[in-house]
N, CA, C and O of each residue as an XYZ file, in Angstrom:
640
protein
N     119.966     49.330    229.620
C     119.988     48.002    230.172
C     120.813     48.015    231.462
O     121.914     48.563    231.506
N     120.259     47.404    232.504
C     120.928     47.373    233.799
C     122.155     46.453    233.756
O     122.227     45.513    232.965
N     123.099     46.756    234.621
C     124.306     45.942    234.710
C     123.971     44.561    235.242
O     123.113     44.399    236.110
N     124.665     43.570    234.705
C     124.502     42.212    235.209
C     125.065     42.131    236.623
O     125.997     42.848    236.987
N     124.487     41.261    237.386
C     124.903     41.047    238.769
C     125.525     39.661    238.901
O     125.155     38.724    238.194
N     126.470     39.558    239.816
C     127.055     38.259    240.142
C     126.255     37.683    241.305
O     126.064     38.341    242.328
N     125.797     36.462    241.137
C     125.024     35.777    242.171
C     125.726     34.466    242.482
O     126.168     33.750    241.584
N     125.819     34.168    243.760
C     126.382     32.899    244.208
C     125.322     32.191    245.038
O     124.769     32.758    245.979
N     125.050     30.953    244.676
C     124.057     30.159    245.395
C     124.499     28.705    245.380
O     125.251     28.277    244.505
N     124.024     27.965    246.351
C     124.254     26.524    246.365
C     123.089     25.886    245.626
O     121.946     25.970    246.075
N     123.370     25.256    244.507
C     122.330     24.631    243.693
C     122.596     23.133    243.637
O     123.617     22.685    243.115
N     121.664     22.378    244.179
C     121.795     20.913    244.232
C     123.119     20.478    244.868
O     123.774     19.544    244.405
N     123.492     21.180    245.939
C     124.675     20.819    246.703
C     125.993     21.329    246.158
O     127.050     21.039    246.718
N     125.943     22.093    245.061
C     127.162     22.601    244.442
C     127.107     24.126    244.403
O     126.084     24.702    244.033
N     128.196     24.776    244.781
C     128.239     26.232    244.729
C     128.307     26.681    243.278
O     129.191     26.272    242.524
N     127.360     27.528    242.902
C     127.287     28.059    241.538
C     127.410     29.576    241.600
O     126.807     30.225    242.455
N     128.193     30.127    240.691
C     128.293     31.578    240.552
C     127.895     31.901    239.112
O     128.411     31.303    238.167
N     126.977     32.850    238.955
C     126.502     33.174    237.620
C     126.192     34.658    237.509
O     125.947     35.344    238.502
N     126.210     35.127    236.281
C     125.835     36.504    235.969
C     124.387     36.513    235.521
O     123.946     35.629    234.786
N     123.648     37.522    235.972
C     122.266     37.651    235.521
C     121.830     39.103    235.522
O     122.365     39.932    236.259
N     120.862     39.389    234.695
C     120.242     40.706    234.690
C     119.372     40.816    235.949
O     118.822     39.810    236.398
N     119.236     42.003    236.518
C     118.392     42.157    237.707
C     116.937     41.739    237.481
O     116.237     41.408    238.438
N     116.478     41.749    236.239
C     115.088     41.407    235.920
C     114.875     39.920    235.657
O     113.733     39.474    235.553
N     115.959     39.142    235.545
C     115.832     37.729    235.223
C     115.286     36.939    236.402
O     115.675     37.152    237.551
N     114.377     36.023    236.093
C     113.816     35.181    237.142
C     114.742     34.005    237.434
O     115.614     33.656    236.638
N     114.526     33.420    238.578
C     115.288     32.234    238.948
C     115.042     31.112    237.948
O     115.975     30.392    237.594
N     113.809     30.951    237.488
C     113.537     29.884    236.510
C     114.308     30.109    235.218
O     114.819     29.154    234.632
N     114.400     31.351    234.764
C     115.172     31.646    233.549
C     116.642     31.275    233.739
O     117.251     30.652    232.869
N     117.198     31.658    234.870
C     118.611     31.386    235.119
C     118.859     29.882    235.272
O     119.831     29.356    234.729
N     117.988     29.194    236.005
C     118.158     27.751    236.161
C     118.165     27.070    234.798
O     119.019     26.225    234.526
N     117.221     27.434    233.947
C     117.090     26.781    232.643
C     118.132     27.253    231.628
O     118.776     26.438    230.968
N     118.294     28.566    231.509
C     119.083     29.131    230.411
C     120.557     29.366    230.733
O     121.392     29.367    229.829
N     120.882     29.561    231.995
C     122.269     29.821    232.370
C     122.918     28.556    232.950
O     124.036     28.200    232.577
N     122.209     27.885    233.861
C     122.773     26.702    234.509
C     122.391     25.394    233.805
O     122.834     24.318    234.205
N     121.575     25.492    232.764
C     121.147     24.332    231.968
C     120.439     23.257    232.787
O     120.568     22.066    232.503
N     119.694     23.683    233.802
C     118.888     22.768    234.602
C     117.452     22.854    234.075
O     116.603     23.533    234.653
N     117.205     22.163    232.984
C     115.932     22.301    232.279
C     114.814     21.447    232.855
O     113.708     21.441    232.313
N     115.070     20.735    233.927
C     114.012     19.979    234.582
C     112.962     20.889    235.191
O     111.798     20.504    235.299
N     113.355     22.085    235.589
C     112.404     23.067    236.093
C     111.618     23.572    234.887
O     112.186     24.171    233.974
N     110.327     23.332    234.890
C     109.504     23.648    233.730
C     108.917     25.054    233.807
O     108.662     25.591    234.884
N     108.715     25.621    232.634
C     108.035     26.911    232.518
C     106.581     26.624    232.180
O     106.275     26.005    231.160
N     105.702     27.076    233.040
C     104.281     26.882    232.779
C     103.632     28.205    232.450
O     103.597     28.626    231.294
N     103.122     28.853    233.469
C     102.360     30.090    233.272
C     103.225     31.349    233.317
O     102.847     32.380    232.761
N     104.368     31.270    233.967
C     105.249     32.421    234.198
C     104.593     33.556    234.968
O     105.019     34.706    234.857
N     103.557     33.247    235.751
C     102.960     34.266    236.616
C     102.586     33.720    237.993
O     101.801     34.330    238.719
N     103.149     32.574    238.342
C     102.979     32.051    239.690
C     101.711     31.281    239.967
O     101.425     30.975    241.124
N     100.936     30.956    238.942
C      99.661     30.277    239.170
C      99.695     28.762    239.040
O      98.818     28.085    239.575
N     100.690     28.208    238.339
C     100.604     26.779    238.037
C     101.518     25.892    238.877
O     101.206     24.716    239.061
N     102.624     26.402    239.388
C     103.527     25.607    240.205
C     104.474     24.705    239.442
O     105.247     23.977    240.065
N     104.445     24.723    238.113
C     105.336     23.858    237.327
C     106.801     24.155    237.590
O     107.646     23.268    237.474
N     107.105     25.388    237.940
C     108.494     25.809    238.137
C     108.940     25.724    239.593
O     109.969     26.294    239.956
N     108.186     25.027    240.426
C     108.512     24.952    241.849
C     109.882     24.329    242.084
O     110.197     23.260    241.560
N     110.681     25.017    242.878
C     111.962     24.510    243.369
C     111.964     24.735    244.874
O     111.086     25.413    245.409
N     112.931     24.179    245.538
C     113.057     24.372    246.986
C     114.174     25.382    247.220
O     115.313     25.175    246.800
N     113.839     26.460    247.888
C     114.808     27.516    248.181
C     114.848     27.703    249.689
O     113.856     28.081    250.312
N     116.002     27.435    250.255
C     116.179     27.530    251.703
C     115.093     26.750    252.451
O     114.549     27.214    253.453
N     114.796     25.554    251.937
C     113.863     24.652    252.600
C     112.399     24.880    252.309
O     111.554     24.138    252.810
N     112.072     25.881    251.517
C     110.674     26.203    251.223
C     110.392     26.088    249.735
O     111.235     26.451    248.916
N     109.201     25.580    249.370
C     108.871     25.546    247.947
C     108.580     26.960    247.454
O     107.857     27.717    248.103
N     109.148     27.310    246.300
C     108.896     28.629    245.712
C     108.625     28.459    244.223
O     109.159     27.555    243.579
N     107.799     29.331    243.693
C     107.600     29.393    242.246
C     108.785     30.180    241.702
O     108.883     31.390    241.902
N     109.675     29.489    241.019
C     110.902     30.144    240.570
C     110.654     31.195    239.495
O     111.552     31.976    239.179
N     109.451     31.225    238.928
C     109.126     32.279    237.956
C     108.820     33.601    238.656
O     108.787     34.651    238.015
N     108.597     33.553    239.962
C     108.292     34.766    240.730
C     109.470     35.279    241.540
O     109.399     36.362    242.122
N     110.555     34.512    241.584
C     111.744     34.893    242.343
C     112.766     35.455    241.366
O     113.105     34.813    240.372
N     113.243     36.632    241.647
C     114.335     37.165    240.827
C     115.609     36.419    241.180
O     115.860     36.118    242.347
N     116.404     36.125    240.176
C     117.635     35.371    240.415
C     118.545     36.080    241.409
O     119.228     35.425    242.196
N     118.564     37.425    241.383
C     119.418     38.152    242.325
C     118.968     37.932    243.771
O     119.771     38.063    244.696
N     117.698     37.600    243.969
C     117.198     37.314    245.317
C     117.723     35.983    245.849
O     117.664     35.727    247.051
N     118.228     35.149    244.968
C     118.735     33.839    245.364
C     120.173     33.890    245.853
O     120.721     32.866    246.260
N     120.789     35.052    245.819
C     122.180     35.178    246.260
C     122.309     34.673    247.695
O     121.610     35.138    248.595
N     123.204     33.722    247.892
C     123.433     33.162    249.224
C     122.461     32.074    249.623
O     122.541     31.561    250.739
N     121.548     31.709    248.745
C     120.531     30.710    249.073
C     120.972     29.297    248.725
O     121.927     29.070    247.982
N     120.234     28.366    249.296
C     120.393     26.955    248.972
C     119.173     26.566    248.144
O     118.036     26.689    248.598
N     119.426     26.093    246.920
C     118.343     25.779    245.993
C     118.426     24.311    245.603
O     119.500     23.790    245.302
N     117.266     23.650    245.614
C     117.181     22.262    245.158
C     116.228     22.214    243.975
O     115.120     22.747    244.037
N     116.667     21.570    242.896
C     115.818     21.376    241.728
C     115.598     19.881    241.525
O     116.207     19.055    242.205
N     114.741     19.551    240.604
C     114.444     18.146    240.316
C     115.714     17.373    239.951
O     115.812     16.181    240.244
N     116.679     18.030    239.320
C     117.918     17.349    238.942
C     118.728     16.901    240.156
O     119.521     15.964    240.059
N     118.541     17.550    241.279
C     119.301     17.206    242.475
C     118.654     16.165    243.357
O     119.208     15.806    244.396
N     117.494     15.674    242.966
C     116.764     14.748    243.823
C     117.304     13.318    243.755
O     117.482     12.678    244.791
N     117.559     12.825    242.577
C     118.082     11.460    242.427
C     119.540     11.430    242.868
O     120.240     12.442    242.833
N     119.977     10.254    243.280
C     121.386     10.059    243.617
C     121.996      9.211    242.514
O     121.861      7.987    242.504
N     122.672      9.882    241.582
C     123.214      9.185    240.426
C     122.080      8.626    239.582
O     121.193      9.362    239.149
N     122.116      7.331    239.356
C     121.081      6.660    238.557
C     119.897      6.206    239.411
O     118.897      5.719    238.885
N     120.016      6.369    240.736
C     118.966      5.916    241.642
C     117.966      7.031    241.894
O     118.305      8.076    242.449
N     116.729      6.791    241.477
C     115.688      7.789    241.682
C     115.336      7.918    243.154
O     115.454      6.962    243.920
N     114.907      9.101    243.537
C     114.390      9.340    244.880
C     113.077      8.563    245.013
O     112.383      8.380    244.013
N     112.715      8.100    246.214
C     111.453      7.376    246.390
C     110.219      8.146    245.881
O     109.256      7.526    245.428
N     110.237      9.461    245.949
C     109.104     10.231    245.423
C     109.017     10.053    243.913
O     107.930      9.855    243.371
N     110.153     10.124    243.234
C     110.165      9.941    241.787
C     109.701      8.530    241.416
O     108.917      8.353    240.483
N     110.183      7.545    242.141
C     109.783      6.157    241.892
C     108.282      5.985    242.088
O     107.618      5.327    241.287
N     107.758      6.568    243.138
C     106.329      6.449    243.424
C     105.481      7.106    242.341
O     104.431      6.579    241.974
N     105.925      8.250    241.829
C     105.181      8.896    240.743
C     105.152      7.990    239.512
O     104.122      7.883    238.846
N     106.267      7.342    239.209
C     106.311      6.430    238.066
C     105.427      5.205    238.300
O     104.625      4.845    237.438
N     105.570      4.573    239.448
C     104.850      3.331    239.735
C     103.350      3.540    239.872
O     102.575      2.621    239.601
N     102.927      4.719    240.282
C     101.505      4.995    240.500
C     100.883      5.845    239.399
O      99.765      6.336    239.548
N     101.596      6.016    238.307
C     101.103      6.801    237.156
C     100.660      8.193    237.591
O      99.623      8.693    237.156
N     101.473      8.817    238.466
C     101.164     10.154    238.959
C     101.619     11.248    238.011
O     101.752     12.404    238.412
N     101.857     10.897    236.774
C     102.289     11.879    235.781
C     101.759     11.457    234.425
O     101.493     10.282    234.173
N     101.614     12.449    233.561
C     101.245     12.145    232.184
C     102.118     12.941    231.233
O     103.105     12.411    230.725
N     101.785     14.197    230.978
C     102.569     14.953    229.990
C     103.920     15.397    230.548
O     104.857     15.602    229.777
N     104.042     15.550    231.861
C     105.317     15.861    232.483
C     105.603     17.328    232.753
O     106.604     17.640    233.398
N     104.766     18.234    232.289
C     105.024     19.658    232.533
C     104.939     19.976    234.025
O     105.808     20.671    234.552
N     103.934     19.494    234.698
C     103.751     19.816    236.115
C     104.570     18.928    237.041
O     104.772     19.272    238.206
N     105.043     17.792    236.541
C     105.650     16.767    237.394
C     106.831     17.250    238.230
O     106.846     16.981    239.431
N     107.824     17.949    237.670
C     108.933     18.389    238.519
C     108.477     19.296    239.669
O     108.958     19.166    240.794
N     107.562     20.201    239.384
C     107.052     21.085    240.427
C     106.283     20.327    241.489
O     106.428     20.600    242.681
N     105.465     19.374    241.062
C     104.733     18.548    242.019
C     105.706     17.778    242.908
O     105.551     17.752    244.129
N     106.694     17.161    242.299
C     107.646     16.350    243.065
C     108.417     17.204    244.076
O     108.629     16.779    245.212
N     108.830     18.389    243.673
C     109.557     19.251    244.613
C     108.648     19.726    245.742
O     109.092     19.838    246.885
N     107.390     20.004    245.440
C     106.441     20.363    246.500
C     106.223     19.190    247.441
O     106.185     19.363    248.660
N     106.078     17.992    246.875
C     105.898     16.794    247.700
C     107.099     16.584    248.619
O     106.938     16.198    249.777
N     108.289     16.834    248.109
C     109.482     16.671    248.950
C     109.406     17.574    250.174
O     109.696     17.131    251.285
N     109.021     18.827    249.988
C     108.929     19.716    251.158
C     107.809     19.278    252.095
O     107.932     19.406    253.313
N     106.717     18.763    251.533
C     105.631     18.255    252.379
C     106.132     17.094    253.227
O     105.953     17.093    254.445
N     106.757     16.108    252.593
C     107.196     14.927    253.331
C     108.356     15.214    254.276
O     108.523     14.524    255.282
N     109.157     16.225    253.960
C     110.221     16.633    254.895
C     109.625     17.186    256.187
O     110.189     17.000    257.266
N     108.491     17.860    256.075
C     107.882     18.465    257.265
C     106.782     17.595    257.881
O     106.487     17.722    259.069
N     106.184     16.726    257.090
C     105.099     15.871    257.560
C     105.253     14.511    256.883
O     104.727     14.311    255.788
N     105.961     13.573    257.510
C     106.255     12.297    256.864
C     105.049     11.388    256.622
O     105.146     10.428    255.857
N     103.912     11.680    257.264
C     102.730     10.821    257.106
C     101.472     11.680    256.943
O     100.598     11.674    257.810
N     101.381     12.417    255.834
C     100.230     13.299    255.663
C      98.958     12.529    255.298
O      99.005     11.474    254.667
N      97.835     13.085    255.712
C      96.541     12.514    255.325
C      96.246     12.913    253.878
O      96.919     13.777    253.315
N      95.240     12.280    253.287
C      94.852     12.641    251.922
C      94.441     14.112    251.855
O      94.783     14.814    250.903
N      93.719     14.566    252.853
C      93.301     15.970    252.885
C      94.509     16.913    252.959
O      94.542     17.939    252.281
N      95.492     16.560    253.782
C      96.696     17.383    253.885
C      97.473     17.406    252.572
O      98.003     18.447    252.183
N      97.542     16.279    251.895
C      98.231     16.214    250.601
C      97.539     17.118    249.594
O      98.189     17.923    248.927
N      96.227     16.987    249.484
C      95.471     17.794    248.518
C      95.596     19.287    248.836
O      95.745     20.103    247.926
N      95.537     19.639    250.098
C      95.672     21.046    250.492
C      97.060     21.563    250.144
O      97.197     22.657    249.597
N      98.095     20.776    250.459
C      99.479     21.208    250.232
C      99.782     21.386    248.752
O     100.551     22.270    248.376
N      99.189     20.561    247.919
C      99.461     20.617    246.477
C      98.494     21.523    245.716
O      98.471     21.510    244.485
N      97.706     22.302    246.436
C      96.727     23.176    245.778
C      97.376     24.200    244.842
O      96.720     24.681    243.918
N      98.629     24.537    245.058
C      99.319     25.504    244.201
C      99.986     24.886    242.981
O     100.638     25.586    242.206
N      99.826     23.582    242.807
C     100.402     22.878    241.657
C      99.264     22.391    240.766
O      98.532     21.469    241.126
N      99.126     23.011    239.615
C      98.044     22.648    238.705
C      98.479     21.568    237.732
O      99.597     21.584    237.216
N      97.574     20.630    237.491
C      97.806     19.562    236.530
C      96.540     19.424    235.699
O      95.439     19.310    236.237
N      96.710     19.435    234.397
C      95.550     19.323    233.511
C      95.332     17.898    233.026
O      94.346     17.630    232.339
N      96.228     16.977    233.367
C      96.159     15.631    232.800
C      95.701     14.553    233.775
O      94.885     13.708    233.408
N      96.202     14.558    235.003
C      96.041     13.383    235.858
C      94.755     13.329    236.660
O      94.323     12.239    237.035
N      94.132     14.454    236.934
C      92.964     14.443    237.797
C      93.300     14.337    239.272
O      92.391     14.273    240.100
N      94.560     14.315    239.622
C      95.093     14.367    240.979
C      94.972     13.085    241.793
O      95.781     12.884    242.699
N      94.013     12.210    241.526
C      93.881     11.015    242.350
C      95.153     10.165    242.308
O      95.606      9.673    243.341
N      95.723      9.995    241.129
C      96.947      9.214    241.013
C      98.127      9.936    241.657
O      99.037      9.295    242.182
N      98.113     11.255    241.618
C      99.159     12.038    242.287
C      99.081     11.803    243.791
O     100.102     11.570    244.439
N      97.881     11.864    244.344
C      97.694     11.648    245.787
C      98.159     10.249    246.168
O      98.831     10.076    247.185
N      97.809      9.247    245.361
C      98.241      7.873    245.650
C      99.772      7.777    245.578
O     100.391      7.077    246.380
N     100.364      8.466    244.636
C     101.831      8.465    244.527
C     102.463      9.082    245.770
O     103.476      8.585    246.262
N     101.878     10.150    246.274
C     102.413     10.802    247.476
C     102.273      9.869    248.678
O     103.197      9.760    249.483
N     101.140      9.203    248.807
C     100.954      8.268    249.911
C     101.968      7.130    249.840
O     102.524      6.715    250.857
N     102.200      6.635    248.634
C     103.189      5.579    248.435
C     104.595      6.097    248.765
O     105.378      5.403    249.414
N     104.905      7.293    248.325
C     106.222      7.886    248.600
C     106.417      8.066    250.108
O     107.499      7.804    250.631
N     105.378      8.508    250.796
C     105.470      8.684    252.257
C     105.811      7.352    252.916
O     106.658      7.285    253.807
N     105.145      6.301    252.468
C     105.400      4.975    253.017
C     106.835      4.529    252.734
O     107.503      3.987    253.615
N     107.310      4.756    251.504
C     108.678      4.375    251.132
C     109.716      5.178    251.917
O     110.723      4.631    252.368
N     109.467      6.462    252.073
C     110.420      7.314    252.801
C     110.499      6.902    254.272
O     111.572      6.931    254.874
N     109.355      6.519    254.846
C     109.344      6.099    256.245
C     110.069      4.779    256.440
O     110.739      4.572    257.452
N     109.931      3.884    255.463
C     110.562      2.570    255.597
C     111.997      2.547    255.099
O     112.702      1.549    255.253
N     112.429      3.663    254.497
C     113.798      3.746    254.004
C     114.003      3.056    252.662
O     115.140      2.784    252.277
N     112.931      2.773    251.952
C     113.029      2.095    250.633
C     113.518      3.028    249.576
O     113.659      2.631    248.419
């Protein structure tokens, strides 16, 4: 068994230092070591996007990133999106527009949407669908997700 490594990363604005095996994925460490269970485990092979987090400003499938690769990185998870009891406008829009059902894909979708809206505050429906192509959902049919993203874009632009 390989020696555990010390990794230091900024997770949701807080510096975290943790021990991990070189083979452990970022999703495993987020869930099992840091107790950030909002990041969901879906396929564990990078196909579904349920485990999407933001790493250094980019959406990544945390099941494909080794935790040791996160050393020195800035990571945002679904737990870091709300401010206290106040949900982020993206989270509110998903709730108000029924952009979720079972909830497995929802955290990954929301984190992907955040990176989309950070880079493109007013995406077209086509741009939204293209950007979310790596996030699979078996429940919603995507139309409500797209409407939630459009609503979130509007809220983010107006500062709501």
